[in-house]
Each structure stands twice: as structure tokens, then as C-alpha cells.
N, CA, C and O of each residue as an XYZ file, in Angstrom:
648
protein
N      -3.029    -47.292     49.792
C      -1.950    -46.445     49.354
C      -0.669    -47.251     49.187
O       0.051    -47.047     48.209
N      -0.358    -48.167     50.117
C       0.875    -48.943     50.036
C       0.838    -49.923     48.862
O       1.878    -50.253     48.292
N      -0.358    -50.385     48.504
C      -0.481    -51.287     47.358
C      -0.093    -50.555     46.077
O       0.553    -51.142     45.208
N      -0.464    -49.318     45.947
C      -0.135    -48.501     44.789
C       1.383    -48.301     44.672
O       1.927    -48.310     43.568
N       2.046    -48.125     45.784
C       3.499    -47.941     45.785
C       4.191    -49.234     45.359
O       5.150    -49.194     44.588
N       3.725    -50.362     45.844
C       4.304    -51.662     45.493
C       4.132    -51.921     43.996
O       5.059    -52.376     43.326
N       2.945    -51.630     43.482
C       2.706    -51.828     42.048
C       3.608    -50.919     41.213
O       4.116    -51.333     40.171
N       3.801    -49.705     41.662
C       4.681    -48.777     40.947
C       6.126    -49.268     40.964
O       6.820    -49.197     39.950
N       6.578    -49.764     42.109
C       7.940    -50.282     42.211
C       8.140    -51.515     41.321
O       9.173    -51.644     40.664
N       7.159    -52.416     41.299
C       7.246    -53.604     40.443
C       7.274    -53.181     38.976
O       8.048    -53.728     38.190
N       6.453    -52.230     38.608
C       6.444    -51.722     37.238
C       7.771    -51.108     36.844
O       8.260    -51.328     35.736
N       8.359    -50.334     37.754
C       9.663    -49.713     37.483
C      10.747    -50.777     37.353
O      11.640    -50.654     36.514
N      10.674    -51.814     38.174
C      11.647    -52.900     38.107
C      11.536    -53.652     36.773
O      12.549    -53.966     36.148
N      10.327    -53.932     36.352
C      10.124    -54.610     35.066
C      10.656    -53.749     33.920
O      11.304    -54.265     33.009
N      10.393    -52.471     33.958
C      10.886    -51.553     32.926
C      12.412    -51.506     32.920
O      13.024    -51.511     31.852
N      13.023    -51.461     34.084
C      14.488    -51.432     34.174
C      15.099    -52.712     33.608
O      16.099    -52.657     32.894
N      14.508    -53.858     33.921
C      15.002    -55.131     33.396
C      14.872    -55.161     31.871
O      15.787    -55.618     31.186
N      13.765    -54.688     31.338
C      13.566    -54.663     29.881
C      14.619    -53.788     29.213
O      15.150    -54.157     28.166
N      14.926    -52.640     29.800
C      15.938    -51.748     29.226
C      17.312    -52.410     29.245
O      18.056    -52.317     28.269
N      17.652    -53.072     30.337
C      18.948    -53.758     30.439
C      19.045    -54.868     29.391
O      20.087    -55.031     28.756
N      17.971    -55.627     29.209
C      17.977    -56.708     28.214
C      18.151    -56.135     26.807
O      18.943    -56.659     26.023
N      17.428    -55.077     26.482
C      17.560    -54.470     25.154
C      18.963    -53.928     24.923
O      19.514    -54.104     23.837
N      19.551    -53.275     25.913
C      20.917    -52.774     25.768
C      21.894    -53.928     25.552
O      22.816    -53.815     24.745
N      21.703    -55.019     26.257
C      22.560    -56.194     26.087
C      22.446    -56.786     24.701
O      23.451    -57.191     24.116
N      21.237    -56.844     24.164
C      21.028    -57.385     22.823
C      21.724    -56.503     21.786
O      22.402    -57.017     20.896
N      21.564    -55.198     21.890
C      22.179    -54.302     20.913
C      23.694    -54.308     21.000
O      24.372    -54.187     19.980
N      24.234    -54.447     22.201
C      25.690    -54.461     22.343
C      26.285    -55.782     21.899
O      27.395    -55.807     21.366
N      25.572    -56.882     22.106
C      26.119    -58.183     21.714
C      26.000    -58.413     20.213
O      26.779    -59.173     19.637
N      25.026    -57.758     19.575
C      24.894    -57.883     18.122
C      26.046    -57.133     17.476
O      26.415    -56.041     17.906
N      26.609    -57.737     16.436
C      27.762    -57.136     15.760
C      27.257    -56.183     14.683
O      27.344    -56.484     13.492
N      26.732    -55.037     15.099
C      26.113    -54.115     14.150
C      26.967    -52.900     13.817
O      26.527    -52.028     13.067
N      28.170    -52.828     14.355
C      28.982    -51.653     14.059
C      29.389    -51.657     12.583
O      29.572    -52.707     11.968
N      29.520    -50.470     12.051
C      29.940    -50.338     10.666
C      31.437    -50.596     10.571
O      32.202    -50.297     11.488
N      31.823    -51.153      9.449
C      33.223    -51.490      9.240
C      33.926    -50.312      8.578
O      33.459    -49.783      7.569
N      35.049    -49.909      9.155
C      35.863    -48.863      8.540
C      36.796    -49.553      7.550
O      37.324    -50.627      7.841
N      36.992    -48.968      6.430
C      37.851    -49.570      5.418
C      37.612    -48.909      4.077
O      37.441    -47.693      3.995
N      37.601    -49.710      3.029
C      37.409    -49.148      1.693
C      36.065    -49.573      1.123
O      35.493    -50.581      1.536
N      35.559    -48.778      0.154
C      34.245    -49.044     -0.429
C      34.365    -49.812     -1.732
O      35.272    -49.582     -2.531
N      33.423    -50.736     -1.928
C      33.246    -51.456     -3.179
C      31.770    -51.402     -3.541
O      30.925    -51.132     -2.688
N      31.463    -51.659     -4.808
C      30.066    -51.707     -5.234
C      29.807    -53.008     -5.985
O      30.723    -53.657     -6.489
N      28.533    -53.363     -6.040
C      28.103    -54.535     -6.790
C      26.678    -54.298     -7.254
O      25.898    -53.641     -6.564
N      26.335    -54.827     -8.416
C      24.976    -54.727     -8.946
C      24.330    -56.099     -8.892
O      24.918    -57.094     -9.317
N      23.113    -56.142     -8.364
C      22.372    -57.393     -8.237
C      21.029    -57.269     -8.938
O      20.413    -56.203     -8.920
N      20.569    -58.360     -9.561
C      19.243    -58.337    -10.163
C      18.168    -58.388     -9.082
O      17.038    -57.954     -9.308
N      18.517    -58.918     -7.903
C      17.577    -58.993     -6.795
C      18.358    -58.829     -5.493
O      19.155    -59.696     -5.134
N      18.135    -57.731     -4.791
C      18.826    -57.467     -3.528
C      17.857    -57.558     -2.359
O      18.026    -56.878     -1.347
N      16.850    -58.394     -2.502
C      15.830    -58.539     -1.464
C      16.452    -58.915     -0.123
O      17.266    -59.834     -0.042
N      16.063    -58.199      0.922
C      16.537    -58.485      2.263
C      17.759    -57.696      2.684
O      18.121    -57.708      3.861
N      18.407    -57.007      1.749
C      19.586    -56.216      2.120
C      19.162    -54.853      2.659
O      18.174    -54.276      2.204
N      19.910    -54.350      3.620
C      19.679    -53.029      4.188
C      21.023    -52.493      4.671
O      21.998    -53.238      4.766
N      21.067    -51.226      4.967
C      22.299    -50.654      5.518
C      22.669    -51.411      6.786
O      21.833    -51.634      7.662
N      23.936    -51.800      6.868
C      24.407    -52.549      8.018
C      24.421    -54.054      7.825
O      24.967    -54.774      8.661
N      23.829    -54.549      6.732
C      23.842    -55.984      6.463
C      25.282    -56.471      6.353
O      26.134    -55.794      5.776
N      25.547    -57.652      6.911
C      26.904    -58.207      6.909
C      27.398    -58.571      5.519
O      26.631    -59.002      4.657
N      28.704    -58.386      5.324
C      29.438    -58.928      4.187
C      30.351    -59.974      4.805
O      31.123    -59.657      5.709
N      30.279    -61.230      4.331
C      31.066    -62.302      4.944
C      31.944    -63.009      3.923
O      31.586    -63.179      2.757
N      33.107    -63.412      4.415
C      34.051    -64.216      3.648
C      34.385    -65.418      4.519
O      34.890    -65.253      5.630
N      34.114    -66.614      4.036
C      34.348    -67.846      4.798
C      33.610    -67.816      6.133
O      34.096    -68.360      7.125
N      32.437    -67.182      6.160
C      31.635    -67.133      7.371
C      32.017    -66.054      8.354
O      31.392    -65.936      9.407
N      33.028    -65.261      8.042
C      33.507    -64.219      8.950
C      33.132    -62.852      8.384
O      33.317    -62.585      7.197
N      32.602    -61.990      9.252
C      32.215    -60.651      8.822
C      33.449    -59.846      8.437
O      34.369    -59.675      9.237
N      33.455    -59.349      7.188
C      34.569    -58.518      6.714
C      34.103    -57.135      6.283
O      34.904    -56.306      5.851
N      32.795    -56.891      6.404
C      32.279    -55.603      5.975
C      30.795    -55.480      6.236
O      30.180    -56.359      6.840
N      30.222    -54.373      5.771
C      28.789    -54.156      5.916
C      28.281    -53.279      4.775
O      29.028    -52.497      4.186
N      26.998    -53.431      4.481
C      26.362    -52.647      3.423
C      26.253    -51.200      3.888
O      25.783    -50.925      4.992
N      26.694    -50.278      3.034
C      26.641    -48.853      3.350
C      25.408    -48.193      2.740
O      24.889    -47.227      3.300
N      24.937    -48.691      1.616
C      23.772    -48.102      0.965
C      23.387    -48.882     -0.273
O      24.127    -49.743     -0.748
N      22.210    -48.558     -0.784
C      21.733    -49.205     -2.004
C      20.773    -48.276     -2.732
O      20.101    -47.438     -2.131
N      20.736    -48.456     -4.042
C      19.842    -47.649     -4.879
C      19.557    -48.437     -6.148
O      20.237    -49.423     -6.432
N      18.565    -48.014     -6.907
C      18.272    -48.640     -8.195
C      19.035    -47.869     -9.268
O      18.913    -46.649     -9.372
N      19.820    -48.587    -10.060
C      20.544    -47.976    -11.170
C      19.535    -47.649    -12.264
O      18.898    -48.562    -12.789
N      19.366    -46.366    -12.630
C      18.338    -45.994    -13.614
C      18.613    -46.519    -15.025
O      17.698    -46.562    -15.847
N      19.843    -46.914    -15.319
C      20.158    -47.426    -16.654
C      19.917    -48.929    -16.774
O      19.399    -49.404    -17.785
N      20.298    -49.674    -15.735
C      20.185    -51.141    -15.809
C      19.002    -51.686    -15.024
O      18.643    -52.853    -15.176
N      18.391    -50.849    -14.184
C      17.292    -51.251    -13.298
C      17.696    -52.371    -12.347
O      16.859    -53.165    -11.917
N      18.973    -52.426    -12.027
C      19.449    -53.378    -11.037
C      19.719    -52.640     -9.728
O      19.824    -51.414     -9.698
N      19.828    -53.411     -8.652
C      20.147    -52.828     -7.353
C      21.652    -52.579     -7.285
O      22.445    -53.517     -7.367
N      22.036    -51.334     -7.137
C      23.453    -50.978     -6.979
C      23.714    -50.861     -5.481
O      23.184    -49.973     -4.813
N      24.532    -51.762     -4.969
C      24.791    -51.836     -3.531
C      26.230    -51.399     -3.263
O      27.165    -51.874     -3.907
N      26.393    -50.496     -2.314
C      27.706    -50.021     -1.898
C      27.997    -50.589     -0.522
O      27.137    -50.560      0.358
N      29.203    -51.106     -0.330
C      29.551    -51.615      0.986
C      30.983    -51.304      1.345
O      31.827    -51.042      0.488
N      31.230    -51.342      2.640
C      32.561    -51.087      3.188
C      33.207    -52.418      3.540
O      32.587    -53.277      4.166
N      34.457    -52.577      3.129
C      35.235    -53.784      3.413
C      36.378    -53.415      4.351
O      37.022    -52.380      4.180
N      36.626    -54.263      5.335
C      37.721    -54.056      6.280
C      39.029    -53.846      5.512
O      39.333    -54.592      4.582
N      39.794    -52.836      5.903
C      41.018    -52.487      5.168
C      42.067    -53.596      5.188
O      42.976    -53.583      4.359
N      41.970    -54.543      6.098
C      42.924    -55.647      6.149
C      42.591    -56.789      5.210
O      43.343    -57.760      5.131
N      41.468    -56.691      4.489
C      41.032    -57.762      3.586
C      41.198    -57.296      2.147
O      40.640    -56.274      1.746
N      41.972    -58.054      1.373
C      42.156    -57.750     -0.049
C      41.466    -58.834     -0.859
O      41.655    -60.025     -0.609
N      40.662    -58.411     -1.834
C      39.864    -59.353     -2.623
C      40.309    -59.361     -4.084
O      40.508    -58.298     -4.672
N      40.468    -60.550     -4.678
C      40.790    -60.634     -6.103
C      39.662    -60.066     -6.966
O      38.497    -60.101     -6.571
N      40.011    -59.541     -8.148
C      39.012    -58.923     -9.024
C      37.965    -59.914     -9.529
O      36.864    -59.500     -9.892
N      38.276    -61.208     -9.563
C      37.316    -62.183    -10.047
C      36.495    -62.826     -8.921
O      35.905    -63.891     -9.103
N      36.467    -62.170     -7.765
C      35.648    -62.652     -6.651
C      34.168    -62.524     -6.993
O      33.784    -61.716     -7.839
N      33.347    -63.323     -6.334
C      31.897    -63.334     -6.573
C      31.190    -62.817     -5.329
O      31.513    -63.227     -4.214
N      30.224    -61.916     -5.516
C      29.384    -61.423     -4.420
C      27.994    -62.013     -4.605
O      27.361    -61.814     -5.642
N      27.514    -62.748     -3.584
C      26.206    -63.410     -3.655
C      25.335    -62.957     -2.488
O      25.808    -62.852     -1.356
N      24.064    -62.689     -2.769
C      23.088    -62.424     -1.714
C      22.527    -63.782     -1.317
O      21.912    -64.468     -2.133
N      22.744    -64.173     -0.046
C      22.319    -65.501      0.407
C      21.481    -65.382      1.671
O      21.650    -64.442      2.448
N      20.567    -66.349      1.878
C      19.749    -66.329      3.097
C      20.570    -66.703      4.319
O      21.499    -67.507      4.245
N      20.210    -66.106      5.433
C      20.871    -66.393      6.710
C      19.904    -67.201      7.575
O      19.381    -66.694      8.568
N      19.671    -68.446      7.197
C      18.750    -69.299      7.938
C      17.345    -69.227      7.370
O      17.112    -68.651      6.307
N      16.420    -69.821      8.098
C      15.042    -69.917      7.625
C      14.177    -68.730      8.027
O      13.027    -68.638      7.597
N      14.698    -67.830      8.832
C      13.887    -66.732      9.337
C      13.880    -65.507      8.436
O      13.285    -64.492      8.796
N      14.517    -65.571      7.288
C      14.400    -64.507      6.312
C      15.523    -63.493      6.257
O      15.506    -62.626      5.383
N      16.491    -63.561      7.144
C      17.609    -62.629      7.069
C      18.509    -62.960      5.888
O      18.521    -64.094      5.411
N      19.253    -61.982      5.421
C      20.186    -62.206      4.311
C      21.527    -61.547      4.625
O      21.627    -60.703      5.515
N      22.533    -61.942      3.889
C      23.836    -61.291      3.954
C      24.499    -61.456      2.603
O      24.013    -62.210      1.760
N      25.604    -60.760      2.387
C      26.358    -60.908      1.149
C      27.551    -61.797      1.444
O      28.360    -61.508      2.326
N      27.645    -62.874      0.699
C      28.759    -63.803      0.835
C      29.742    -63.537     -0.299
O      29.348    -63.438     -1.461
N      31.012    -63.424      0.043
C      32.049    -63.207     -0.961
C      32.748    -64.530     -1.213
O      33.260    -65.163     -0.290
N      32.763    -64.942     -2.478
C      33.525    -66.105     -2.892
C      34.798    -65.600     -3.539
O      34.747    -65.014     -4.620
N      35.937    -65.814     -2.904
C      37.183    -65.240     -3.438
C      37.571    -65.868     -4.774
O      37.393    -67.065     -4.994
N      38.097    -65.041     -5.644
C      38.577    -65.514     -6.935
C      40.028    -65.955     -6.854
O      40.610    -66.026     -5.772
N      40.602    -66.251     -8.010
C      41.977    -66.752     -8.065
C      42.949    -65.753     -8.694
O      44.152    -66.008     -8.752
N      42.434    -64.625     -9.161
C      43.285    -63.641     -9.825
C      44.281    -63.022     -8.840
O      44.005    -62.886     -7.648
N      45.425    -62.659     -9.367
C      46.412    -61.962     -8.538
C      46.120    -60.468     -8.490
O      46.619    -59.763     -7.613
N      45.309    -59.980     -9.435
C      44.909    -58.579     -9.444
C      43.819    -58.377     -8.396
O      42.893    -59.183     -8.293
N      43.932    -57.295     -7.618
C      43.014    -57.064     -6.513
C      42.018    -55.953     -6.834
O      42.316    -55.034     -7.597
N      40.823    -56.057     -6.232
C      39.845    -54.975     -6.323
C      40.407    -53.758     -5.594
O      40.919    -53.870     -4.480
N      40.308    -52.613     -6.227
C      40.819    -51.377     -5.652
C      39.675    -50.628     -4.966
O      38.514    -50.831     -5.322
N      39.977    -49.768     -3.993
C      38.927    -48.955     -3.372
C      38.115    -48.225     -4.440
O      38.671    -47.628     -5.362
N      36.795    -48.284     -4.298
C      35.901    -47.689     -5.288
C      35.597    -48.620     -6.444
O      34.816    -48.265     -7.327
N      36.196    -49.810     -6.463
C      35.987    -50.774     -7.537
C      34.633    -51.457     -7.437
O      33.873    -51.241     -6.492
N      34.351    -52.283     -8.429
C      33.062    -52.968     -8.493
C      33.252    -54.446     -8.795
O      34.151    -54.831     -9.542
N      32.401    -55.262     -8.208
C      32.387    -56.685     -8.503
C      31.779    -56.890     -9.883
O      30.733    -56.321    -10.197
N      32.427    -57.693    -10.699
C      31.894    -58.034    -12.017
C      30.977    -59.256    -11.927
O      30.032    -59.391    -12.705
N      31.264    -60.137    -10.978
C      30.496    -61.381    -10.822
C      29.606    -61.282     -9.600
O      30.088    -61.210     -8.469
N      28.294    -61.280     -9.836
C      27.343    -61.205     -8.730
C      26.199    -62.187     -8.954
O      25.913    -62.597    -10.079
N      25.560    -62.549     -7.857
C      24.345    -63.371     -7.905
C      23.366    -62.789     -6.910
O      23.689    -62.617     -5.734
N      22.168    -62.486     -7.382
C      21.150    -61.893     -6.518
C      20.480    -62.908     -5.624
O      20.766    -64.104     -5.676
N      19.580    -62.399     -4.802
C      18.852    -63.238     -3.854
C      17.919    -64.198     -4.592
O      17.354    -63.872     -5.637
N      17.780    -65.376     -4.021
C      16.843    -66.365     -4.539
C      15.521    -66.176     -3.817
O      15.483    -66.138     -2.587
N      14.443    -66.058     -4.568
C      13.123    -65.925     -3.979
C      12.622    -67.320     -3.626
O      12.170    -68.061     -4.499
N      12.702    -67.675     -2.353
C      12.377    -69.029     -1.900
C      10.915    -69.365     -2.147
O      10.600    -70.495     -2.522
N      10.015    -68.409     -1.944
C       8.589    -68.660     -2.165
C       8.333    -69.000     -3.629
O       7.579    -69.924     -3.934
N       8.961    -68.253     -4.532
C       8.798    -68.528     -5.966
C       9.387    -69.885     -6.330
O       8.812    -70.614     -7.138
N      10.519    -70.226     -5.744
C      11.162    -71.514     -6.001
C      10.273    -72.671     -5.548
O      10.105    -73.645     -6.282
N       9.706    -72.573     -4.354
C       8.808    -73.618     -3.850
C       7.570    -73.711     -4.722
O       7.089    -74.810     -4.999
N       7.051    -72.580     -5.153
C       5.878    -72.564     -6.026
C       6.157    -73.291     -7.343
O       5.309    -74.031     -7.839
N       7.354    -73.075     -7.907
C       7.716    -73.762     -9.149
C       7.841    -75.272     -8.939
O       7.416    -76.057     -9.786
N       8.425    -75.673     -7.810
C       8.572    -77.105     -7.519
C       7.204    -77.759     -7.372
O       6.967    -78.839     -7.913
N       6.304    -77.104     -6.640
C       4.954    -77.644     -6.463
C       4.247    -77.729     -7.802
O       3.572    -78.720     -8.082
N       4.391    -76.712     -8.628
C       3.757    -76.709     -9.943
C       4.280    -77.855    -10.810
O       3.504    -78.524    -11.493
N       5.602    -78.081    -10.780
C       6.177    -79.195    -11.545
C       5.679    -80.539    -11.027
O       5.408    -81.449    -11.811
N       5.559    -80.664     -9.711
C       5.077    -81.915     -9.127
C       3.624    -82.167     -9.506
O       3.247    -83.301     -9.802
N       2.807    -81.118     -9.499
C       1.401    -81.270     -9.883
C       1.293    -81.653    -11.353
O       0.497    -82.522    -11.710
N       2.086    -81.013    -12.206
C       2.073    -81.346    -13.632
C       2.512    -82.787    -13.866
O       1.910    -83.498    -14.671
N       3.551    -83.219    -13.170
C       4.044    -84.591    -13.331
C       3.005    -85.598    -12.867
O       2.826    -86.638    -13.500
N       2.322    -85.302    -11.773
C       1.277    -86.196    -11.267
C       0.112    -86.251    -12.237
O      -0.446    -87.321    -12.480
N      -0.260    -85.107    -12.792
C      -1.373    -85.067    -13.745
C      -1.035    -85.850    -15.006
O      -1.878    -86.579    -15.528
N       0.200    -85.706    -15.502
C       0.614    -86.434    -16.701
C       0.694    -87.921    -16.439
O       0.308    -88.721    -17.291
N       1.184    -88.304    -15.282
C       1.296    -89.714    -14.930
C      -0.090    -90.315    -14.732
O      -0.334    -91.457    -15.124
N      -0.989    -89.561    -14.133
C      -2.349    -90.037    -13.912
C      -3.083    -90.241    -15.223
O      -3.906    -91.149    -15.335
N      -2.802    -89.419    -16.206
C      -3.445    -89.555    -17.511
C      -3.021    -90.832    -18.214
O      -3.830    -91.447    -18.909
N      -1.758    -91.250    -18.049
C      -1.275    -92.475    -18.694
C      -1.852    -93.716    -18.025
O      -2.173    -94.695    -18.699
N      -1.984    -93.678    -16.708
C      -2.503    -94.831    -15.982
C      -3.982    -95.036    -16.211
O      -4.466    -96.165    -16.141
N      -4.716    -93.960    -16.485
C      -6.154    -94.080    -16.613
C      -6.602    -94.445    -18.016
O      -7.800    -94.599    -18.254
N      -5.670    -94.588    -18.954
C      -6.033    -94.954    -20.326
C      -6.501    -96.409    -20.335
O      -5.902    -97.259    -19.677
N      -7.574    -96.697    -21.081
C      -8.074    -98.083    -21.109
C      -7.063    -99.003    -21.768
O      -6.411    -98.654    -22.752
N      -6.958   -100.174    -21.197
C      -6.028   -101.184    -21.742
C      -6.660   -101.815    -22.974
O      -7.847   -102.138    -22.969
N      -5.883   -101.988    -24.012
C      -6.422   -102.622    -25.218
C      -6.096   -104.105    -25.204
O      -4.982   -104.509    -24.871
N      -7.075   -104.902    -25.568
C      -6.875   -106.348    -25.563
C      -6.812   -106.884    -26.931
O      -6.646   -108.090    -27.113
């Protein structure tokens, strides 16, 4: 009987530690939504974006993705995000979907423009770049390397004329 109580207590302790660790992870992650003004951008490829994805300027979080949908007219991803009200962006700024390391996460990076005219709440980015499909890129590089090797091998194997 006492062995059963000890096992139950150890199980409860392990469960309590797991809950504390999970709460710590969620609180330390910067997942809160940014209050401010909304902007939109259209991307040909928004792979990896989801509600809450970071918007960064110079590596600093200035906003988060609020939503996304497919535009039925252009068939592009229309992404809506909230920008911190203390950040003003020039109208010629660029919004890029970029990878966040090798583990597959993504975020939107803002490259500020030089215009003195600013994006207004509800405005849209004119300059965007969608996500790069890394698997497709590697596949193309391998294909080019194989083609180059095959072409080079064909020249070397030609009989020498005397």
C-alpha cells in the first residue's frame, strides 16, 4: 500500500514540474499580440506564416501577423498584421518572408524605405517578397550540378584524334 502512495506522489511531482516548465516557456516566449495599427501585404508565397508570427525591423519585433487569406482575384496570400503604434514606416518599405534559422520557422522582415511619406493605418505594402522554398532551391542546385557533371563527363570521354 505504501509503495502505491509513493508512486502516486512521484507521479504528481513529475506532472507539477512539467506544468511549471510549460508555463515558463509560454510566458518567456514573446507571443503577445501587438496593439497598434493594421497594415496589409500580398505575397506570392506565405509559407510558414501564421497568426502571431513576428514582424521585425532591424531584428526587433515591431508587430505580429493578425490573419491571412487567399486573394480570389490575384491568388496571392493577403496577410494582415498589426504594427506597434510607435513605429512609422515609409511607403516604399519592403516586407519579406524570411526563414528564422534552419528549423523551419519564418517571420516577416521589414526593410525600411527612404520616402518621407509614411504608410497610413489600413495601408498596404507595395514591395513584397515571398518565402523562398529551400527544398526547391536545393533541388535546383543539385540538378544544375548533375547536368554540369554530365556535360563535363561527355567532353572528357570523347576519343582523342591523332
